[in-house]
C-alpha positions, -999 to 999 in steps of 0.1 A, spaced: -111 -176 -260 -129 -203 -265 -168 -198 -260 -187 -219 -232 -208 -240 -258 -174 -251 -274 -174 -282 -259 -187 -311 -275 -188 -347 -269 -189 -375 -292 -182 -417 -293 -147 -431 -307 -166 -442 -337 -184 -409 -347 -164 -394 -377 -149 -360 -371 -166 -333 -368 -138 -308 -382 -103 -301 -379 -105 -273 -363 -116 -290 -330 -91 -305 -304 -99 -345 -299 -101 -353 -262 -101 -389 -253 -115 -389 -216 -118 -427 -211 -93 -444 -184 -89 -474 -207 -87 -476 -245 -118 -481 -268 -117 -515 -281 -116 -519 -317 -101 -486 -322 -65 -481 -331 -43 -455 -311 -35 -441 -349 -68 -445 -362 -89 -424 -338 -73 -391 -349 -72 -378 -315 -46 -348 -300 -46 -360 -262 -54 -388 -243 -66 -373 -205 -70 -407 -190 -67 -392 -154 -97 -371 -158 -119 -402 -161 -137 -416 -136 -121 -441 -111 -119 -477 -119 -139 -481 -90 -165 -455 -97 -162 -472 -134 -170 -504 -126 -194 -495 -99 -219 -477 -127 -211 -504 -154 -232 -481 -175 -266 -486 -154 -288 -458 -162 -304 -464 -126 -271 -460 -111 -270 -423 -134 -278 -399 -105 -250 -412 -78 -224 -419 -104 -231 -379 -114 -228 -371 -82 -195 -395 -73 -177 -384 -107 -181 -343 -94 -169 -348 -63 -136 -369 -77 -132 -344 -102 -134 -316 -75 -106 -335 -60 -86 -340 -93 -75 -307 -99 -41 -310 -120 -65 -335 -146 -92 -307 -148 -65 -279 -149 -50 -296 -180 -84 -302 -198 -96 -263 -192 -66 -253 -208 -79 -276 -239 -111 -259 -239 -94 -223 -232 -74 -228 -265 -104 -237 -286 -132 -252 -293 -129 -293 -277 -144 -327 -286 -145 -349 -254 -147 -385 -269 -160 -416 -249 -166 -448 -261 -199 -456 -239 -226 -468 -266 -250 -447 -242 -248 -410 -253 -266 -399 -226 -253 -417 -194 -212 -414 -197 -187 -394 -180 -183 -373 -210 -218 -357 -205 -208 -351 -166 -174 -338 -180 -185 -315 -203 -213 -299 -181 -182 -295 -154 -163 -279 -177 -186 -256 -192 -197 -246 -155 -158 -240 -142 -153 -221 -177 -183 -196 -167 -157 -184 -139 -132 -174 -161 -129 -132 -165 -103 -132 -190 
């Protein structure tokens, strides 16, 4: 079983950290300038990403970060199927959540990583 700390995040442009980690793209739209074969990802979980409406509203504005985080957490709570698919990857072994945003501190992968770690803490298996 994966440890709770085995969820990392990385930009799609970062070099892969190791072959033993599942690499999951968690953006709703494909990253510009990245080929689908060149990313070296294991799965594209676009259904786990923020809705188009929320993504466009946020527009990577750090001033909207707190509200974006709250809204995305509500979306995740209402998105059990996508969350369960992502949790299955996390339970199977180390995972890196991939995102395209330039801002490493204010993006959905940060929120998703924290949410998944919290959910995994509840696992008793």
